[in-house]
N, C-alpha and C positions, 0 to 999 in steps of 0.2 A: 310686152310691154314695158312693163316694168322695169325689166331686168336691163331692156335695150337702155331705158330713159337713166337708170341708174347708174351703168357702166359708159355711157355716152355722153348723155345730156345732149342729145342734137340742137335742142331748142333753147337750150341756157337758162331753164326753168331754176330759179331758186328752190325749190323744193329739194331740187339733187343735186348731189357732190359736182364743183365746177372741173374744169378740165385738169388743175393741177391740184385734187386731194385724192389723196390717196383712197378707194373704194371698199369697204367692206361687208361681205355676204355672209351673216350671221346665221347659222344652222343651229335650232333649239332641239335637244334630244330629250329624253326625261323615260322615267321608268315603261312607260304605255308605249313607247313608241317602238315598234318591229325594226330590228337595224336593216335586216334587208329592203324593208321599204323606205330606210334612210337611205341606204344603199342609191338605190334604183331612183330616188329623188334628184340625189346629188351629179348622177350619170346625166340625167335629163338637164342639170343647169349648165353642167359643161358642156353637153351637145350644143345649147343654147348659146353658152358663151362662145364655143368654136366657130357657130352659124354668124357671129358678127363682125369673123374677119378683122378685129382690130385690138391691137395689143392695148390694154389698157392697165394702171398700176392699182391692181386691187388682190385682198387676201379673203381666204374662208377664215371663219371663226366657227368653231363649237364650242357650243356650251353645254357644259356634261356635267348633266344631274344624277348623278351617280350611277350611270350604265355604262361606261367604259372602263376597263381593267384599269389600274393603278400602274405606272410604270414600275419595274422589280427597280430597288435600289441596289446600286451593289457594296 
């Protein structure tokens, strides 16, 4: 329900983004987070979004608390 309200805001609730705003879904990871559990949560969120059958302007933001490998610099 929160995801639906955040992405669609069907009741025009001021606690959620308006139709013209980009939405951000934040996923926070830290050293205690099991990466496969995080993957399962992400897949569940994506499935829920797909069930909404609506194209909305949103992005995922991952807050890395030191568990993701650093990119290799060339």
